Backbone as CSV, one residue per row, in Angstrom:
resi,resn,N_x,N_y,N_z,CA_x,CA_y,CA_z,C_x,C_y,C_z
1,UNK,174.361,90.422,150.968,175.652,90.018,151.460,176.667,90.112,150.356
2,UNK,177.825,90.671,150.589,178.841,90.686,149.567,179.317,89.282,149.269
3,UNK,179.895,89.112,148.125,180.368,87.797,147.743,181.433,87.314,148.699
4,UNK,181.599,85.997,148.738,182.487,85.404,149.717,183.924,85.844,149.513
5,UNK,184.586,85.983,150.618,185.966,86.441,150.600,186.870,85.383,150.005
6,UNK,187.768,85.801,149.127,188.762,84.893,148.569,189.938,84.815,149.520
7,UNK,190.272,83.599,149.971,191.364,83.454,150.911,192.263,82.329,150.455
8,UNK,193.483,82.359,150.922,194.443,81.348,150.525,194.232,80.047,151.281
9,UNK,193.570,80.108,152.438,193.564,78.950,153.317,192.386,79.070,154.273
10,UNK,191.953,77.922,154.767,190.930,77.869,155.805,189.650,78.618,155.456
11,UNK,188.791,78.045,154.605,187.565,78.722,154.213,186.622,78.900,155.382
12,UNK,185.851,79.990,155.348,184.848,80.243,156.372,183.580,79.478,156.058
13,UNK,182.631,79.525,156.968,181.338,78.913,156.712,180.580,79.611,155.604
14,UNK,181.101,80.710,155.104,180.505,81.351,153.940,180.514,80.407,152.746
15,UNK,181.430,79.400,152.756,181.398,78.382,151.713,180.021,77.741,151.658
16,UNK,179.509,77.386,152.821,178.176,76.797,152.898,177.128,77.769,152.399
17,UNK,177.254,79.014,152.780,176.241,79.996,152.403,176.246,80.235,150.905
18,UNK,177.431,80.215,150.311,177.501,80.339,148.848,176.775,79.169,148.201
19,UNK,177.001,77.976,148.731,176.355,76.791,148.181,174.852,76.952,148.186
20,UNK,174.328,77.567,149.208,172.877,77.720,149.339,172.311,78.874,148.530
21,UNK,173.177,79.643,147.886,172.745,80.794,147.082,171.952,81.801,147.904
22,UNK,172.389,82.025,149.140,171.695,82.963,150.007,172.528,84.206,150.245
23,UNK,173.413,84.526,149.303,174.323,85.642,149.508,173.589,86.971,149.646
24,UNK,172.438,87.077,149.033,171.702,88.342,149.132,171.024,88.507,150.485
25,UNK,170.969,87.418,151.251,170.218,87.461,152.492,171.086,87.442,153.735
26,UNK,172.313,87.010,153.594,173.131,86.772,154.765,174.165,87.847,154.936
27,UNK,174.788,87.850,156.081,175.747,88.901,156.394,177.060,88.694,155.683
28,UNK,177.882,89.741,155.634,179.131,89.711,154.894,180.123,88.742,155.480
29,UNK,181.004,88.249,154.622,182.067,87.376,155.065,183.168,88.199,155.693
30,UNK,184.159,87.481,156.205,185.292,88.183,156.793,186.086,88.894,155.713
31,UNK,186.935,89.780,156.130,187.732,90.550,155.194,187.472,92.012,155.397
32,UNK,187.887,92.846,154.444,187.646,94.274,154.587,186.147,94.528,154.577
33,UNK,185.607,95.091,155.659,184.157,95.278,155.739,183.680,96.411,154.861
34,UNK,182.438,96.309,154.449,181.811,97.354,153.639,180.580,97.860,154.369
35,UNK,180.384,99.153,154.458,179.218,99.671,155.154,177.942,99.316,154.431
36,UNK,176.868,99.164,155.216,175.573,98.826,154.644,174.898,100.034,154.058
37,UNK,173.635,99.878,153.613,172.951,100.961,152.927,172.538,102.105,153.832
38,UNK,172.462,101.885,155.141,172.035,102.928,156.069,173.244,103.734,156.508
39,UNK,173.403,104.997,156.072,174.593,105.772,156.410,174.780,105.941,157.902
40,UNK,173.672,106.099,158.629,173.779,106.283,160.073,174.286,105.012,160.735
41,UNK,173.777,103.872,160.285,174.244,102.610,160.836,175.690,102.365,160.458
42,UNK,176.052,102.737,159.222,177.421,102.522,158.769,178.412,103.296,159.602
43,UNK,178.005,104.399,160.159,178.898,105.196,160.994,178.828,104.791,162.456
44,UNK,178.023,103.796,162.774,177.886,103.369,164.153,177.006,104.290,164.968
45,UNK,176.097,105.035,164.323,175.246,106.009,164.993,174.021,105.382,165.618
46,UNK,172.975,106.203,165.877,171.777,105.711,166.565,171.112,104.530,165.881
47,UNK,171.112,104.514,164.544,170.471,103.392,163.854,171.157,102.081,164.197
48,UNK,172.487,102.100,164.259,173.221,100.889,164.616,172.960,100.503,166.062
49,UNK,172.916,101.497,166.940,172.712,101.222,168.362,171.345,100.616,168.632
50,UNK,170.365,100.900,167.765,169.009,100.392,167.979,168.826,98.969,167.473
51,UNK,169.802,98.442,166.752,169.699,97.083,166.225,169.898,96.095,167.375
52,UNK,168.976,95.151,167.558,169.159,94.196,168.657,170.395,93.338,168.438
53,UNK,171.087,92.976,169.505,172.255,92.100,169.352,171.811,90.722,168.895
54,UNK,172.709,89.950,168.305,172.349,88.591,167.909,171.776,87.817,169.091
55,UNK,170.704,87.107,168.846,170.026,86.389,169.914,170.710,85.093,170.281
56,UNK,170.393,84.608,171.466,170.961,83.345,171.924,170.537,82.202,171.010
57,UNK,169.374,82.331,170.379,168.924,81.289,169.442,169.948,81.068,168.344
58,UNK,170.581,82.154,167.876,171.594,82.055,166.823,172.955,81.691,167.392
59,UNK,173.306,82.274,168.526,174.627,82.020,169.114,174.793,80.568,169.551
60,UNK,173.691,79.913,169.872,173.768,78.552,170.408,174.003,77.497,169.335
61,UNK,173.843,77.851,168.072,173.966,76.851,167.003,175.438,76.571,166.723
62,UNK,175.807,75.306,166.785,177.177,74.909,166.457,177.155,73.548,165.783
63,UNK,178.224,73.261,165.034,178.386,71.973,164.372,179.843,71.542,164.522
64,UNK,180.138,70.248,164.401,181.505,69.773,164.603,182.544,70.416,163.696
65,UNK,182.178,70.749,162.476,183.159,71.333,161.557,183.554,72.752,161.942
66,UNK,182.848,73.353,162.878,183.216,74.700,163.321,184.648,74.754,163.841
67,UNK,185.108,73.685,164.463,186.433,73.735,165.092,187.565,73.794,164.067
68,UNK,187.276,73.506,162.810,188.303,73.559,161.768,188.308,74.894,161.029
69,UNK,187.532,75.828,161.504,187.293,77.082,160.809,187.347,78.209,161.840
70,UNK,187.951,79.355,161.550,188.051,80.408,162.569,186.684,80.873,163.058
71,UNK,186.550,80.988,164.363,185.355,81.592,164.944,185.394,83.091,164.684
72,UNK,184.284,83.802,164.891,184.331,85.261,164.726,185.424,85.912,165.567
73,UNK,185.610,85.447,166.802,186.661,86.022,167.652,188.044,85.718,167.093
74,UNK,188.237,84.504,166.589,189.529,84.147,166.001,189.781,84.921,164.716
75,UNK,188.726,85.133,163.929,188.891,85.911,162.707,189.300,87.337,163.026
76,UNK,188.808,87.877,164.131,189.234,89.209,164.575,190.741,89.234,164.813
77,UNK,191.263,88.190,165.441,192.701,88.104,165.713,193.480,88.023,164.407
78,UNK,193.026,87.184,163.493,193.699,87.047,162.197,193.697,88.360,161.430
79,UNK,192.555,89.020,161.405,192.455,90.286,160.673,193.328,91.359,161.309
80,UNK,193.369,91.382,162.652,194.184,92.384,163.342,195.664,92.169,163.061
81,UNK,196.103,90.914,163.035,197.507,90.625,162.746,197.856,91.010,161.314
82,UNK,196.975,90.680,160.376,197.208,91.062,158.982,197.250,92.576,158.832
83,UNK,196.371,93.257,159.539,196.329,94.720,159.505,197.638,95.320,160.018
84,UNK,198.142,94.763,161.116,199.379,95.276,161.707,200.563,95.067,160.770
85,UNK,200.676,93.876,160.192,201.770,93.610,159.254,201.671,94.511,158.029
86,UNK,200.462,94.735,157.553,200.270,95.625,156.405,200.692,97.046,156.747
87,UNK,200.321,97.515,157.932,200.685,98.874,158.353,202.194,99.043,158.419
88,UNK,202.901,98.041,158.930,204.361,98.114,159.004,204.973,98.197,157.610
89,UNK,204.457,97.368,156.714,204.964,97.355,155.340,204.706,98.690,154.654
90,UNK,203.523,99.222,154.812,203.190,100.513,154.191,204.061,101.627,154.767
91,UNK,204.320,101.567,156.061,205.155,102.594,156.688,206.570,102.566,156.108
92,UNK,207.078,101.367,155.840,208.417,101.268,155.231,208.444,101.906,153.850
93,UNK,207.303,101.983,153.209,207.213,102.601,151.883,206.832,104.078,151.969
94,UNK,206.792,104.582,153.174,206.467,105.993,153.357,204.994,106.302,153.230
95,UNK,204.144,105.300,153.420,202.699,105.475,153.276,202.000,105.089,154.577
96,UNK,200.813,105.613,154.769,200.068,105.309,155.990,199.023,104.232,155.726
97,UNK,198.684,103.522,156.763,197.652,102.480,156.717,196.975,102.465,158.079
98,UNK,195.790,103.040,158.144,195.072,103.113,159.410,194.529,101.731,159.785
99,UNK,194.911,101.264,160.953,194.411,99.973,161.410,192.948,100.094,161.843
100,UNK,192.183,99.075,161.534,190.746,99.119,161.798,190.442,98.810,163.261
101,UNK,189.382,99.410,163.799,188.993,99.108,165.182,188.481,97.679,165.296
102,UNK,188.679,97.094,166.454,188.178,95.744,166.695,186.667,95.798,166.943
103,UNK,186.007,94.704,166.674,184.563,94.598,166.884,184.280,93.956,168.232
104,UNK,183.409,94.562,169.012,183.041,93.997,170.311,182.371,92.643,170.121
105,UNK,182.628,91.741,171.061,182.116,90.375,170.937,180.599,90.342,170.797
106,UNK,179.906,91.227,171.512,178.437,91.200,171.462,177.890,91.692,170.126
107,UNK,178.743,92.347,169.333,178.308,92.842,168.027,178.616,91.862,166.897
108,UNK,179.495,90.916,167.152,179.954,90.018,166.090,178.818,89.130,165.592
109,UNK,178.850,88.862,164.318,177.840,88.017,163.681,178.095,86.551,164.028
110,UNK,177.139,85.835,164.637,177.328,84.404,164.888,177.543,83.655,163.582
111,UNK,178.479,82.739,163.594,178.856,82.092,162.331,177.722,81.280,161.712
112,UNK,176.841,80.751,162.538,175.759,79.899,162.025,174.393,80.565,162.134
113,UNK,174.379,81.884,162.090,173.155,82.627,162.377,171.976,82.195,161.513
114,UNK,172.199,81.983,160.231,171.084,81.629,159.339,171.255,80.239,158.747
115,UNK,171.965,79.413,159.467,172.192,78.061,158.974,170.871,77.335,158.729
116,UNK,169.903,77.583,159.589,168.594,76.934,159.478,167.491,77.951,159.201
117,UNK,167.863,79.043,158.564,166.913,80.102,158.292,166.857,81.093,159.442
118,UNK,165.835,81.928,159.460,165.670,82.910,160.531,165.210,82.185,161.794
119,UNK,165.913,82.409,162.901,165.574,81.718,164.148,165.339,82.684,165.310
120,UNK,165.622,83.973,165.121,165.529,84.947,166.211,164.219,85.732,166.123
121,UNK,163.360,85.633,167.128,162.089,86.365,167.085,162.259,87.866,166.910
122,UNK,163.233,88.465,167.592,163.407,89.922,167.508,163.815,90.352,166.108
123,UNK,164.624,89.539,165.447,165.061,89.873,164.088,163.911,89.687,163.108
124,UNK,163.159,88.610,163.246,161.992,88.403,162.375,160.991,89.540,162.549
125,UNK,160.793,89.967,163.783,159.821,91.025,164.076,160.244,92.369,163.486
126,UNK,161.539,92.643,163.480,162.010,93.941,163.010,162.417,93.983,161.554
127,UNK,162.865,92.830,161.016,163.485,92.859,159.687,163.005,91.753,158.755
128,UNK,162.096,90.904,159.203,161.630,89.832,158.343,162.770,88.902,157.987
129,UNK,162.918,88.634,156.687,164.012,87.788,156.222,165.244,88.606,155.847
130,UNK,165.126,89.916,155.874,166.277,90.772,155.601,167.247,90.735,156.772
131,UNK,168.509,90.996,156.472,169.478,91.146,157.545,169.280,92.478,158.234
132,UNK,169.453,92.533,159.525,169.415,93.831,160.200,170.646,94.643,159.841
133,UNK,170.608,95.954,160.029,171.822,96.752,159.844,172.914,96.264,160.792
134,UNK,174.130,96.632,160.490,175.245,96.241,161.345,175.087,96.800,162.751
135,UNK,175.536,96.031,163.719,175.621,96.523,165.089,176.737,97.581,165.182
136,UNK,176.770,98.388,166.270,177.697,99.533,166.320,179.153,99.196,166.028
137,UNK,179.680,98.137,166.645,181.088,97.814,166.431,181.386,97.422,164.998
138,UNK,180.492,96.647,164.401,180.661,96.239,163.007,180.535,97.451,162.090
139,UNK,179.575,98.326,162.395,179.360,99.519,161.568,180.560,100.458,161.619
140,UNK,181.118,100.648,162.804,182.295,101.521,162.908,183.469,100.954,162.133
141,UNK,183.638,99.657,162.204,184.737,99.024,161.467,184.541,99.180,159.961
142,UNK,183.309,98.981,159.494,183.020,99.135,158.069,183.255,100.565,157.607
143,UNK,182.836,101.531,158.422,183.038,102.935,158.060,184.519,103.279,158.031
144,UNK,185.287,102.743,158.983,186.731,102.998,159.008,187.416,102.385,157.794
145,UNK,186.975,101.198,157.388,187.555,100.564,156.204,187.242,101.370,154.950
146,UNK,186.014,101.884,154.857,185.637,102.699,153.699,186.462,103.977,153.647
147,UNK,186.663,104.606,154.804,187.470,105.829,154.846,188.915,105.539,154.462
148,UNK,189.421,104.406,154.894,190.795,104.038,154.543,190.940,103.819,153.046
149,UNK,189.998,103.103,152.457,190.055,102.880,151.009,190.001,104.202,150.256
150,UNK,189.110,105.084,150.691,188.943,106.366,149.998,190.191,107.230,150.095
151,UNK,190.945,107.085,151.176,192.106,107.937,151.375,193.406,107.389,150.847
152,UNK,193.396,106.205,150.277,194.653,105.599,149.838,195.263,106.300,148.633
153,UNK,194.451,106.680,147.670,194.986,107.214,146.424,195.550,106.095,145.564
154,UNK,195.896,106.403,144.329,196.371,105.376,143.396,197.654,104.716,143.876
155,UNK,198.598,105.525,144.345,199.874,104.968,144.801,199.667,104.075,146.016
156,UNK,198.805,104.506,146.923,198.541,103.715,148.114,197.850,102.406,147.794
157,UNK,196.907,102.436,146.858,196.211,101.207,146.483,197.169,100.196,145.862
158,UNK,198.059,100.686,145.003,199.030,99.785,144.384,199.968,99.212,145.428
159,UNK,200.427,100.066,146.344,201.328,99.595,147.398,200.639,98.581,148.299
160,UNK,199.367,98.764,148.539,198.641,97.871,149.441,198.242,96.567,148.771
161,UNK,197.682,96.646,147.573,197.050,95.481,146.964,197.758,94.948,145.725
162,UNK,198.788,95.624,145.255,199.426,95.230,144.011,198.802,95.956,142.837
163,UNK,199.477,95.966,141.689,198.986,96.751,140.546,197.627,96.302,140.019
164,UNK,197.278,95.036,140.189,195.999,94.536,139.677,195.069,94.088,140.801
165,UNK,195.447,94.362,142.029,194.654,93.902,143.160,193.596,94.899,143.576
166,UNK,192.835,94.494,144.562,191.775,95.347,145.101,191.461,94.863,146.511
167,UNK,190.734,95.647,147.292,190.361,95.194,148.634,189.648,93.848,148.587
168,UNK,190.091,92.936,149.421,189.505,91.605,149.444,190.178,90.635,148.509
169,UNK,191.011,91.138,147.589,191.710,90.250,146.661,193.034,90.885,146.265
170,UNK,193.972,90.864,147.186,195.294,91.422,146.915,196.077,90.469,146.022
171,UNK,196.688,91.016,144.980,197.531,90.209,144.093,199.007,90.486,144.336
172,UNK,199.290,91.404,145.202,200.659,91.787,145.529,200.609,92.848,146.608
173,UNK,201.704,93.561,146.763,201.708,94.658,147.716,201.738,94.199,149.162
174,UNK,201.526,95.144,150.055,201.687,94.891,151.485,200.639,93.939,152.055
175,UNK,199.417,94.008,151.559,198.380,93.106,152.072,198.727,91.665,151.735
176,UNK,199.164,91.422,150.509,199.543,90.055,150.112,200.752,89.589,150.914
177,UNK,201.706,90.472,151.152,202.860,90.102,151.972,202.426,89.717,153.379
178,UNK,201.474,90.466,153.922,200.983,90.160,155.265,200.272,88.810,155.295
179,UNK,199.434,88.559,154.299,198.747,87.273,154.224,199.753,86.133,154.158
180,UNK,200.757,86.283,153.295,201.756,85.228,153.122,202.566,85.011,154.392
181,UNK,202.878,86.099,155.100,203.668,85.981,156.327,202.930,85.157,157.377
182,UNK,201.630,85.348,157.481,200.856,84.592,158.464,200.739,83.119,158.086
183,UNK,200.910,82.818,156.812,200.773,81.438,156.345,202.103,80.710,156.224
184,UNK,203.205,81.396,156.510,204.532,80.804,156.308,204.688,79.468,157.014
185,UNK,204.247,79.380,158.253,204.455,78.169,159.049,203.208,77.300,159.148
186,UNK,202.228,77.581,158.321,201.007,76.773,158.334,201.238,75.519,157.496
187,UNK,201.105,74.329,158.089,201.357,73.103,157.321,200.292,72.870,156.259
188,UNK,200.666,72.093,155.270,199.721,71.755,154.210,198.548,70.951,154.781
189,UNK,197.394,71.194,154.225,196.198,70.448,154.622,195.206,70.503,153.465
190,UNK,194.256,69.592,153.506,193.289,69.473,152.410,192.093,70.387,152.675
191,UNK,192.260,71.669,152.318,191.196,72.634,152.577,189.993,72.409,151.666
192,UNK,190.226,71.827,150.492,189.101,71.504,149.610,188.190,70.465,150.262
193,UNK,188.791,69.560,151.026,187.985,68.563,151.732,187.049,69.238,152.727
194,UNK,187.567,70.235,153.438,186.720,70.960,154.388,185.574,71.651,153.663
195,UNK,185.897,72.339,152.575,184.858,72.994,151.773,183.780,71.994,151.352
196,UNK,184.235,70.885,150.783,183.291,69.896,150.267,182.442,69.297,151.390
197,UNK,183.083,69.023,152.517,182.371,68.381,153.616,181.327,69.309,154.217
198,UNK,181.644,70.592,154.319,180.661,71.559,154.816,179.401,71.515,153.958
199,UNK,179.598,71.522,152.640,178.452,71.537,151.737,177.704,70.221,151.682
200,UNK,178.448,69.119,151.536,177.778,67.828,151.353,177.056,67.373,152.613
201,UNK,177.636,67.629,153.774,176.957,67.206,155.003,175.694,68.020,155.247
202,UNK,175.720,69.278,154.860,174.514,70.097,154.993,173.406,69.554,154.086
203,UNK,173.769,69.271,152.838,172.778,68.716,151.911,172.222,67.394,152.428
204,UNK,173.112,66.550,152.935,172.668,65.251,153.451,171.763,65.425,154.668
205,UNK,172.054,66.424,155.491,171.220,66.629,156.683,169.786,66.966,156.303
206,UNK,169.602,67.675,155.195,168.253,68.046,154.773,167.445,66.835,154.315
207,UNK,168.149,65.737,153.997,167.476,64.529,153.526,167.341,63.470,154.617
208,UNK,167.881,63.751,155.805,167.774,62.794,156.906,166.306,62.584,157.279
209,UNK,165.967,61.383,157.721,164.567,61.066,158.023,163.998,61.990,159.091
210,UNK,164.760,62.208,160.145,164.257,63.061,161.229,164.023,64.480,160.742
211,UNK,164.897,64.953,159.857,164.759,66.313,159.335,163.586,66.381,158.363
212,UNK,163.430,65.368,157.525,162.286,65.342,156.608,160.970,65.389,157.391
213,UNK,160.919,64.660,158.511,159.695,64.670,159.334,159.440,66.052,159.926
214,UNK,160.494,66.672,160.449,160.291,67.977,161.080,160.000,69.045,160.033
215,UNK,160.527,68.880,158.824,160.167,69.793,157.733,158.670,69.699,157.441
216,UNK,158.149,68.472,157.424,156.717,68.308,157.145,155.877,68.956,158.249
217,UNK,156.327,68.806,159.477,155.594,69.424,160.584,155.658,70.945,160.503
218,UNK,156.832,71.467,160.195,156.987,72.922,160.037,156.125,73.416,158.879
219,UNK,156.152,72.696,157.753,155.382,73.090,156.579,153.884,73.102,156.890
220,UNK,153.418,72.115,157.654,152.002,72.074,158.033,151.646,73.262,158.919
221,UNK,152.554,73.607,159.819,152.335,74.778,160.678,152.249,76.053,159.842
222,UNK,153.126,76.180,158.861,153.116,77.363,157.999,151.832,77.427,157.175
223,UNK,151.351,76.273,156.717,150.133,76.240,155.891,148.923,76.745,156.661
224,UNK,148.923,76.536,157.950,147.803,77.018,158.764,147.665,78.533,158.700
225,UNK,148.757,79.219,158.372,148.718,80.679,158.227,148.735,81.100,156.765
226,UNK,148.603,80.125,155.858,148.504,80.442,154.441,149.816,80.455,153.685
227,UNK,150.893,79.938,154.280,152.204,79.939,153.622,152.560,78.517,153.196
228,UNK,153.003,78.381,151.954,153.270,77.047,151.425,154.732,76.926,150.990
229,UNK,155.517,76.271,151.821,156.930,75.999,151.543,157.244,74.591,152.038
230,UNK,158.123,73.913,151.314,158.508,72.565,151.722,159.508,72.573,152.870
231,UNK,160.328,73.613,152.944,161.343,73.677,153.996,161.701,75.136,154.272
232,UNK,162.387,75.410,155.368,162.694,76.798,155.737,163.591,77.529,154.747
233,UNK,164.432,76.800,154.028,165.305,77.470,153.070,164.507,78.055,151.910
234,UNK,163.417,77.399,151.543,162.548,77.959,150.505,161.924,79.261,150.971
235,UNK,161.529,79.307,152.220,160.935,80.539,152.755,161.959,81.657,152.808
236,UNK,163.164,81.337,153.241,164.218,82.342,153.368,164.625,82.919,152.024
237,UNK,164.675,82.069,151.001,165.194,82.497,149.697,164.100,82.866,148.704
238,UNK,162.879,83.036,149.167,161.776,83.457,148.296,162.160,84.763,147.591
239,UNK,162.038,84.778,146.269,162.471,85.944,145.486,161.735,87.221,145.870
240,UNK,160.564,87.095,146.439,159.825,88.303,146.835,160.588,89.115,147.869
241,UNK,161.404,88.447,148.667,162.119,89.160,149.730,163.406,89.799,149.222
242,UNK,163.740,89.594,147.965,164.970,90.149,147.408,164.742,91.466,146.681
243,UNK,163.507,91.930,146.634,163.177,93.068,145.765,163.376,94.423,146.414
244,UNK,163.532,94.502,147.696,163.681,95.793,148.356,164.734,95.743,149.438
245,UNK,165.174,96.919,149.866,166.177,97.001,150.921,165.580,96.770,152.301
246,UNK,164.276,96.944,152.424,163.628,96.795,153.726,162.472,95.802,153.625
247,UNK,162.180,95.180,154.734,161.107,94.187,154.763,159.743,94.862,154.786
248,UNK,158.855,94.386,153.932,157.468,94.854,153.946,156.702,94.124,155.045
249,UNK,155.506,94.614,155.329,154.703,94.036,156.409,154.407,92.559,156.167
250,UNK,154.138,92.195,154.906,153.825,90.797,154.596,155.018,89.891,154.881
251,UNK,156.201,90.371,154.557,157.412,89.588,154.822,157.618,89.393,156.320
252,UNK,157.411,90.449,157.076,157.586,90.358,158.530,156.580,89.387,159.132
253,UNK,155.339,89.441,158.673,154.327,88.507,159.193,154.751,87.069,158.930
254,UNK,155.236,86.817,157.713,155.628,85.445,157.395,156.844,85.021,158.205
255,UNK,157.834,85.894,158.324,159.044,85.543,159.072,158.716,85.229,160.529
256,UNK,157.803,85.998,161.114,157.416,85.737,162.506,156.718,84.380,162.628
257,UNK,155.884,84.065,161.638,155.237,82.755,161.632,156.271,81.650,161.469
258,UNK,157.232,81.873,160.594,158.315,80.919,160.353,159.035,80.590,161.667
259,UNK,159.450,81.626,162.392,160.168,81.420,163.652,159.283,80.696,164.668
260,UNK,158.006,81.084,164.724,157.083,80.432,165.654,156.918,78.951,165.321
261,UNK,156.819,78.640,164.034,156.668,77.243,163.623,157.944,76.444,163.875
262,UNK,159.092,77.064,163.701,160.347,76.378,164.033,160.371,76.006,165.511
263,UNK,159.981,76.960,166.347,159.990,76.699,167.786,158.966,75.634,168.153
264,UNK,157.788,75.714,167.573,156.731,74.768,167.905,157.026,73.343,167.484
265,UNK,157.815,73.170,166.438,158.151,71.832,165.949,159.528,71.368,166.409
266,UNK,160.251,72.213,167.129,161.619,71.912,167.579,162.547,71.691,166.386
267,UNK,162.276,72.404,165.303,163.004,72.176,164.060,164.506,72.384,164.194
268,UNK,164.926,73.457,164.821,166.361,73.755,164.886,167.110,72.656,165.626
269,UNK,166.579,72.210,166.755,167.251,71.164,167.527,167.322,69.855,166.748
270,UNK,166.239,69.498,166.078,166.212,68.247,165.309,167.187,68.315,164.140
271,UNK,167.151,69.403,163.403,168.032,69.544,162.239,169.493,69.594,162.688
272,UNK,169.768,70.342,163.734,171.139,70.448,164.217,171.669,69.099,164.693
273,UNK,170.838,68.323,165.373,171.265,67.002,165.833,171.610,66.102,164.654
274,UNK,170.800,66.157,163.609,171.068,65.346,162.425,172.351,65.789,161.737
275,UNK,172.524,67.088,161.598,173.732,67.578,160.932,174.973,67.246,161.756
276,UNK,174.885,67.379,163.071,176.023,67.024,163.920,176.406,65.560,163.743
277,UNK,175.413,64.689,163.721,175.675,63.264,163.542,176.345,63.002,162.195
278,UNK,175.853,63.628,161.153,176.405,63.421,159.811,177.812,63.993,159.710
279,UNK,178.047,65.143,160.308,179.387,65.734,160.266,180.393,64.890,161.042
280,UNK,180.004,64.399,162.208,180.930,63.558,162.978,181.315,62.315,162.184
281,UNK,180.352,61.725,161.498,180.651,60.552,160.678,181.587,60.907,159.534
282,UNK,181.373,62.058,158.912,182.228,62.486,157.801,183.655,62.740,158.275
283,UNK,183.799,63.353,159.437,185.139,63.581,159.990,185.811,62.246,160.282
284,UNK,185.037,61.290,160.796,185.585,59.973,161.103,186.040,59.198,159.885
285,UNK,185.529,59.550,158.715,185.959,58.883,157.485,187.331,59.357,157.018
286,UNK,187.770,60.509,157.482,189.061,61.077,157.066,189.802,61.625,158.288
287,UNK,190.102,60.779,159.264,190.682,61.289,160.517,192.022,61.987,160.324
288,UNK,192.879,61.438,159.481,194.201,62.050,159.287,194.078,63.413,158.619
289,UNK,193.215,63.506,157.624,193.052,64.773,156.903,192.501,65.857,157.822
290,UNK,191.547,65.499,158.669,190.984,66.511,159.563,191.944,66.862,160.693
291,UNK,192.784,65.922,161.086,193.822,66.253,162.070,194.791,67.278,161.486
292,UNK,195.134,67.127,160.217,196.008,68.105,159.556,195.324,69.469,159.451
293,UNK,194.039,69.460,159.160,193.302,70.723,159.088,193.311,71.441,160.433
294,UNK,193.161,70.684,161.500,193.176,71.292,162.828,194.557,71.851,163.158
295,UNK,195.607,71.117,162.776,196.966,71.631,163.010,197.202,72.906,162.220
296,UNK,196.710,72.944,160.997,196.864,74.151,160.181,196.131,75.329,160.802
297,UNK,194.921,75.081,161.273,194.140,76.135,161.926,194.882,76.683,163.143
298,UNK,195.430,75.786,163.952,196.132,76.212,165.165,197.418,76.957,164.830
299,UNK,198.121,76.498,163.806,199.358,77.179,163.412,199.073,78.582,162.900
300,UNK,198.005,78.730,162.157,197.616,80.046,161.626,197.295,81.006,162.769
301,UNK,196.533,80.507,163.741,196.188,81.340,164.885,197.423,81.687,165.710
302,UNK,198.321,80.722,165.880,199.538,80.984,166.655,200.384,82.054,165.987
303,UNK,200.478,82.010,164.667,201.247,83.026,163.938,200.643,84.407,164.146
304,UNK,199.325,84.492,164.094,198.663,85.787,164.287,198.897,86.318,165.698
305,UNK,198.818,85.453,166.681,199.012,85.904,168.068,200.448,86.362,168.301
306,UNK,201.407,85.691,167.672,202.807,86.127,167.816,202.994,87.531,167.262
307,UNK,202.364,87.803,166.132,202.466,89.140,165.538,201.907,90.185,166.496
308,UNK,200.748,89.910,167.061,200.102,90.887,167.933,200.842,91.040,169.265
309,UNK,201.380,89.947,169.777,202.112,90.020,171.043,203.417,90.792,170.893
310,UNK,203.963,90.792,169.678,205.220,91.505,169.450,205.037,92.924,168.977
311,UNK,203.784,93.400,168.939,203.514,94.738,168.404,203.914,95.833,169.378
């Protein structure tokens, strides 16, 4: 997974993923997409089409803090508005900026896909603990972004990102202007609080009594097949799975056992219930701050929709 996207406001759940040090295992954050290692998948070809869509097991996972953070569909709207504003700015400078294709909803990465480790049987069966290649819509978008970057030239890159900027971190230029324009009417809010709460509540959930019990049950199930881990995050982040681009047979066998043991112990439901309870309590400790965060989120989305409606 590429490193987390640097943004001025409203951090994604990638904050949590960074905290867990699972960047090598999880999917890319929002921002300018980068094609994966499979050229055919990166172009949205047959390899991408053969990748199973995200399973309901992953799509069903949600937590209370999700509402303060853009969903994948909302991030599409934000990115499209930023793209449109950037294109207008570049056109005024006599330069082109190809707008990226939108990603189909069924191809979008669920925001909490690996929150509790691998949970989808089809993904474990095909890819072990590795991420699958991008689905067609994501792959086409990544390929289009790569082609756009390659075609900018030095003058175009400076105009887009500023003299010291780069994709994903504009320090000036049209991309920075577009970002700032979308944030003009966004009220101040304590975004650091959201970042901190995402991380601390996750850590606390792992120590909850109900979660500790289900971890022990999951661990016992794994031991029956010869695997020794205290919790699913240890299995997911095992260094052995970081050594190659593709999952070996041993990794796939373990991942399938992992998913089976999660299902047999009801681990995902138990852990999610504990995390939801802890997050609701954390939000209740700072009601005014989280109300401001929600207003900021809504204002940001409203600004993006106005841009797109006026296009």
